[in-house]
TIDREN-35790 format. One record per residue: y, x, z of N, C-alpha, C, O in turn; residue in one letter; residue number from 1. Coordinates in nm, 3 decimals, decimal comma. Example, Ala and Ser with C-alpha at 12.3 -4.5 7.8 and 13.67 -1.06 7.14 Angstrom:
% residues 2
SITE_-0,569_1,319_0,780_-0,450_1,230_0,780_-0,330_1,320_0,780_-0,332_1,424_0,846_A_1 .
SITE_-0,225_1,285_0,708_-0,106_1,367_0,714_0,003_1,290_0,787_0,114_1,341_0,804_S_2 .
END
This chain:
% residues 85
SITE_-0,983_-0,404_-0,416_-1,028_-0,513_-0,332_-0,940_-0,526_-0,208_-0,884_-0,428_-0,158_X_1 .
SITE_-0,929_-0,646_-0,161_-0,853_-0,670_-0,039_-0,941_-0,641_0,080_-1,034_-0,716_0,110_X_2 .
SITE_-0,913_-0,530_0,149_-0,994_-0,494_0,263_-0,917_-0,398_0,353_-0,833_-0,321_0,306_X_3 .
SITE_-0,948_-0,404_0,481_-0,895_-0,308_0,578_-0,981_-0,318_0,703_-1,057_-0,414_0,718_X_4 .
SITE_-0,972_-0,220_0,793_-1,049_-0,229_0,917_-1,016_-0,359_0,993_-0,900_-0,400_0,998_X_5 .
SITE_-1,115_-0,420_1,049_-1,102_-0,550_1,115_-0,996_-0,550_1,225_-0,931_-0,653_1,248_X_6 .
SITE_-0,978_-0,437_1,293_-0,880_-0,433_1,403_-0,740_-0,469_1,358_-0,664_-0,528_1,434_X_7 .
SITE_-0,704_-0,435_1,234_-0,571_-0,466_1,183_-0,557_-0,615_1,152_-0,449_-0,673_1,167_X_8 .
SITE_-0,665_-0,676_1,109_-0,665_-0,820_1,082_-0,657_-0,897_1,213_-0,583_-0,994_1,225_X_9 .
SITE_-0,734_-0,852_1,311_-0,739_-0,920_1,440_-0,606_-0,920_1,514_-0,580_-1,009_1,594_X_10 .
SITE_-0,520_-0,822_1,487_-0,389_-0,816_1,552_-0,306_-0,941_1,524_-0,217_-0,975_1,601_X_11 .
SITE_-0,335_-1,009_1,414_-0,256_-1,125_1,372_-0,327_-1,258_1,393_-0,280_-1,361_1,344_X_12 .
SITE_-0,438_-1,259_1,465_-0,515_-1,382_1,484_-0,433_-1,492_1,549_-0,450_-1,609_1,514_X_13 .
SITE_-0,346_-1,459_1,642_-0,271_-1,562_1,713_-0,144_-1,607_1,644_-0,083_-1,705_1,685_X_14 .
SITE_-0,103_-1,536_1,539_0,025_-1,568_1,476_0,016_-1,614_1,332_0,104_-1,685_1,285_X_15 .
SITE_-0,088_-1,575_1,261_-0,103_-1,613_1,120_-0,231_-1,693_1,104_-0,340_-1,642_1,130_X_16 .
SITE_-0,218_-1,818_1,062_-0,333_-1,906_1,051_-0,414_-1,883_0,923_-0,537_-1,885_0,927_X_17 .
SITE_-0,348_-1,862_0,812_-0,416_-1,846_0,683_-0,491_-1,714_0,680_-0,430_-1,608_0,698_X_18 .
SITE_-0,624_-1,716_0,657_-0,703_-1,593_0,659_-0,660_-1,491_0,553_-0,663_-1,370_0,579_X_19 .
SITE_-0,620_-1,537_0,435_-0,578_-1,444_0,330_-0,447_-1,374_0,369_-0,432_-1,254_0,347_X_20 .
SITE_-0,354_-1,449_0,425_-0,227_-1,389_0,470_-0,250_-1,296_0,588_-0,183_-1,194_0,600_X_21 .
SITE_-0,345_-1,331_0,676_-0,378_-1,245_0,790_-0,438_-1,113_0,739_-0,407_-1,007_0,792_X_22 .
SITE_-0,523_-1,121_0,637_-0,578_-1,000_0,576_-0,467_-0,914_0,516_-0,464_-0,793_0,536_X_23 .
SITE_-0,376_-0,978_0,442_-0,266_-0,904_0,380_-0,179_-0,837_0,486_-0,140_-0,721_0,470_X_24 .
SITE_-0,149_-0,908_0,593_-0,070_-0,849_0,702_-0,145_-0,731_0,764_-0,083_-0,630_0,799_X_25 .
SITE_-0,276_-0,744_0,778_-0,356_-0,633_0,830_-0,353_-0,512_0,738_-0,346_-0,398_0,784_X_26 .
SITE_-0,359_-0,538_0,608_-0,353_-0,428_0,510_-0,218_-0,356_0,521_-0,213_-0,233_0,514_X_27 .
SITE_-0,111_-0,431_0,536_0,022_-0,369_0,550_0,032_-0,288_0,679_0,088_-0,179_0,679_X_28 .
SITE_-0,024_-0,341_0,788_-0,022_-0,268_0,915_-0,099_-0,137_0,905_-0,056_-0,034_0,956_X_29 .
SITE_-0,214_-0,143_0,839_-0,297_-0,024_0,820_-0,222_0,080_0,736_-0,221_0,198_0,769_X_30 .
SITE_-0,160_0,034_0,627_-0,084_0,124_0,541_0,034_0,185_0,618_0,061_0,304_0,604_X_31 .
SITE_0,103_0,103_0,696_0,216_0,151_0,774_0,174_0,261_0,871_0,244_0,362_0,885_X_32 .
SITE_0,061_0,242_0,938_0,011_0,344_1,029_-0,024_0,473_0,954_0,006_0,583_1,002_X_33 .
SITE_-0,086_0,459_0,838_-0,121_0,576_0,757_0,001_0,653_0,712_0,002_0,776_0,715_X_34 .
SITE_0,104_0,581_0,670_0,229_0,646_0,629_0,291_0,718_0,748_0,344_0,829_0,735_X_35 .
SITE_0,285_0,654_0,864_0,336_0,719_0,985_0,261_0,847_1,016_0,322_0,946_1,057_X_36 .
SITE_0,129_0,847_0,997_0,050_0,969_1,019_0,092_1,080_0,924_0,104_1,196_0,964_X_37 .
SITE_0,116_1,044_0,798_0,157_1,144_0,700_0,294_1,202_0,734_0,312_1,324_0,732_X_38 .
SITE_0,389_1,116_0,767_0,523_1,166_0,799_0,524_1,246_0,929_0,603_1,339_0,944_X_39 .
SITE_0,436_1,211_1,024_0,426_1,291_1,147_0,384_1,434_1,117_0,439_1,528_1,173_X_40 .
SITE_0,285_1,450_1,027_0,239_1,584_0,990_0,348_1,659_0,913_0,371_1,777_0,937_X_41 .
SITE_0,414_1,591_0,821_0,524_1,655_0,747_0,634_1,701_0,842_0,689_1,810_0,826_X_42 .
SITE_0,666_1,619_0,940_0,768_1,655_1,038_0,721_1,773_1,124_0,798_1,864_1,152_X_43 .
SITE_0,594_1,771_1,165_0,537_1,877_1,249_0,551_2,014_1,182_0,580_2,113_1,249_X_44 .
SITE_0,529_2,018_1,052_0,534_2,144_0,979_0,671_2,172_0,916_0,684_2,265_0,837_X_45 .
SITE_0,771_2,093_0,951_0,907_2,121_0,910_0,948_2,071_0,774_1,056_2,106_0,725_X_46 .
SITE_0,864_1,991_0,710_0,898_1,944_0,576_0,999_1,830_0,575_1,053_1,796_0,470_X_47 .
SITE_1,025_1,770_0,691_1,123_1,663_0,698_1,248_1,705_0,774_1,329_1,620_0,813_X_48 .
SITE_1,264_1,835_0,796_1,383_1,886_0,864_1,507_1,857_0,782_1,504_1,863_0,659_X_49 .
SITE_1,616_1,828_0,850_1,743_1,805_0,780_1,792_1,929_0,708_1,862_1,919_0,608_X_50 .
SITE_1,756_2,047_0,759_1,800_2,172_0,695_1,740_2,187_0,555_1,806_2,237_0,464_X_51 .
SITE_1,615_2,145_0,538_1,548_2,160_0,411_1,591_2,049_0,315_1,648_2,076_0,209_X_52 .
SITE_1,564_1,925_0,352_1,606_1,811_0,273_1,546_1,801_0,135_1,601_1,732_0,049_X_53 .
SITE_1,435_1,870_0,110_1,377_1,871_-0,024_1,248_1,792_-0,036_1,180_1,801_-0,138_X_54 .
SITE_1,213_1,714_0,066_1,089_1,639_0,059_1,117_1,499_0,007_1,205_1,429_0,058_X_55 .
SITE_1,043_1,460_-0,094_1,054_1,328_-0,153_0,917_1,261_-0,142_0,817_1,316_-0,188_X_56 .
SITE_0,913_1,144_-0,082_0,788_1,069_-0,068_0,795_0,953_-0,167_0,889_0,874_-0,164_X_57 .
SITE_0,696_0,944_-0,255_0,695_0,842_-0,360_0,572_0,754_-0,342_0,461_0,803_-0,321_X_58 .
SITE_0,592_0,624_-0,351_0,483_0,528_-0,350_0,483_0,459_-0,486_0,588_0,421_-0,538_X_59 .
SITE_0,366_0,445_-0,542_0,353_0,380_-0,672_0,250_0,269_-0,663_0,163_0,272_-0,576_X_60 .
SITE_0,261_0,173_-0,750_0,168_0,061_-0,753_0,103_0,052_-0,891_0,157_0,101_-0,990_X_61 .
SITE_-0,011_-0,011_-0,894_-0,078_-0,032_-1,023_-0,044_-0,170_-1,079_-0,119_-0,222_-1,162_X_62 .
SITE_0,065_-0,227_-1,037_0,112_-0,358_-1,083_0,027_-0,474_-1,035_0,024_-0,580_-1,098_X_63 .
SITE_-0,042_-0,456_-0,925_-0,111_-0,569_-0,863_-0,257_-0,582_-0,897_-0,322_-0,489_-0,945_X_64 .
SITE_-0,307_-0,700_-0,871_-0,449_-0,729_-0,885_-0,489_-0,744_-1,031_-0,403_-0,760_-1,118_X_65 .
SITE_-0,618_-0,738_-1,058_-0,665_-0,759_-1,197_-0,620_-0,894_-1,251_-0,611_-0,992_-1,177_X_66 .
SITE_-0,592_-0,897_-1,380_-0,550_-1,020_-1,446_-0,673_-1,091_-1,501_-0,759_-1,026_-1,561_X_67 .
SITE_-0,684_-1,223_-1,480_-0,801_-1,295_-1,535_-0,808_-1,282_-1,687_-0,706_-1,268_-1,754_X_68 .
SITE_-0,928_-1,286_-1,740_-0,947_-1,278_-1,884_-0,867_-1,388_-1,954_-0,859_-1,500_-1,905_X_69 .
SITE_-0,809_-1,354_-2,066_-0,730_-1,449_-2,141_-0,582_-1,443_-2,108_-0,500_-1,498_-2,181_X_70 .
SITE_-0,547_-1,379_-1,999_-0,408_-1,367_-1,957_-0,363_-1,224_-1,984_-0,343_-1,145_-1,891_X_71 .
SITE_-0,347_-1,190_-2,111_-0,314_-1,054_-2,150_-0,188_-1,054_-2,236_-0,142_-1,159_-2,281_X_72 .
SITE_-0,133_-0,935_-2,257_-0,013_-0,922_-2,339_-0,050_-0,926_-2,487_-0,168_-0,932_-2,521_X_73 .
SITE_0,050_-0,923_-2,574_0,027_-0,931_-2,718_-0,061_-0,818_-2,770_-0,134_-0,836_-2,868_X_74 .
SITE_-0,055_-0,700_-2,706_-0,134_-0,588_-2,755_-0,276_-0,587_-2,696_-0,353_-0,494_-2,721_X_75 .
SITE_-0,310_-0,690_-2,619_-0,445_-0,700_-2,566_-0,465_-0,636_-2,430_-0,573_-0,646_-2,372_X_76 .
SITE_-0,361_-0,569_-2,378_-0,373_-0,506_-2,246_-0,334_-0,606_-2,138_-0,285_-0,715_-2,168_X_77 .
SITE_-0,356_-0,569_-2,012_-0,316_-0,658_-1,904_-0,173_-0,629_-1,858_-0,127_-0,687_-1,759_X_78 .
SITE_-0,103_-0,541_-1,926_0,036_-0,512_-1,892_0,053_-0,402_-1,790_0,167_-0,366_-1,758_X_79 .
SITE_-0,055_-0,347_-1,737_-0,045_-0,242_-1,636_-0,033_-0,104_-1,699_-0,050_-0,086_-1,819_X_80 .
SITE_-0,002_-0,007_-1,613_0,003_0,131_-1,658_-0,131_0,195_-1,632_-0,190_0,175_-1,526_X_81 .
SITE_-0,181_0,272_-1,727_-0,313_0,333_-1,714_-0,307_0,485_-1,714_-0,401_0,551_-1,759_X_82 .
SITE_-0,199_0,541_-1,664_-0,188_0,685_-1,655_-0,119_0,721_-1,524_-0,039_0,643_-1,473_X_83 .
SITE_-0,150_0,839_-1,468_-0,087_0,881_-1,342_0,056_0,929_-1,368_0,093_0,964_-1,481_X_84 .
SITE_0,135_0,929_-1,263_0,269_0,983_-1,275_0,259_1,131_-1,294_0,362_1,198_-1,306_X_85 .
END
């Protein structure tokens, strides 16, 4: 579902008129802050030191939002991946 804390949506009230785009921008801002929190902790404990250089951060997607019924691939699936990396 498209959702995030209201404070992230409100940050864009004066610049983005479309409510759906404002929500999306808020979701990105929230995610960006969360990623920053994670990298801050990794840096604090030395996992992002140049000497080590062995930390890899991977982001994966589920290929987007649910597909409406009737819009499926030849094998009957919605085209997404249904297994973890």
